[in-house]
N, C-alpha and C positions, 0 to 999 in steps of 0.2 A: 167051690161055691162063692158066689161074687156077693158081694157086700151091695146092696144099693142105698142109694140115698136116703129115701124114708129109715131103713132102718139104722142107718150112721146117725140121723137127726133123733131117731128113738132112742138110740145108745147115748150119744152125746146129754141128752136131755136126762137119760138113769142118773147119769153117772155126776152132772150138778146137783143132784140130789143127795144121791147116797154118797159121793164122793166129793164133797165142794172143796175139797185143800188137796184134791190129785192122789192120795197115799198109792191107792190102787192103781190108778194108771203107771204110775212112776214106778211102783214093784214090778208091773206087769214089765214093763220095757226094760228093765234090768234084769229079769226074769229072763226073757227072750235073748239079750245080750248076752247073759252067761250060759243058756243053752249054745248059740251060737259060738262061743269061745268051744266049748266042750266037744264040737263040732269039726271045728279045725283042725287041719293034720301036718300044718305050715305052723315049726316052732316058732319060726320069728314073726309068723301073724297073729298067733296064740299071746304070744309076751305082750306086741303091741296092743292088743283087745284088751288081755286082763290090764294092763297099767292103764287103758283109756277107763276099762272098768272102774278100778280103785281110786281114780282122779274124780271121776263122776258121784262115785261114791260118797267119798269123803268132802264134797262140796258142801260147803251150811246153806241147804234148802230151807231153813227153816226162819218165818223171822222173828224179832228177839219177842221175849215172855212178854206178856201185857198182865193185867187184871185180868182182862176179861178172858185171856189165854190160859190162867193159871186156874179161873173157875171153868174151864171145861177139861182140863186135863184128863181128871178119871175117863172121859170121852174120845181121849185120841190125841193128835199133836196137829198142830196148825200149819203143817206142812203147804208152802206156797207152792203154788199150780202153776210158777210158769218154770220151773223146771225141765228141762229138753235134754232130747238123748241125739249125740251125734250119729250121724246114717240110718 
């Protein structure tokens, strides 16, 4: 099933509201890449993918803590929405 432009816009608006810091989006991309890793049958490709995944997950994607982020700490992180996934 193809996702229409209208559906994409509605999803984008939804995530801006419920996931302004992109934690859900980032987690989903990592989960999908991990799924691809487990489906890989070539050991060399699997090693490369795992190394890529590890490097990506170890990147510091959160801005330095501030007083306002300390006040929000009970509600979740302030992860930057600039994290992207290769491929």
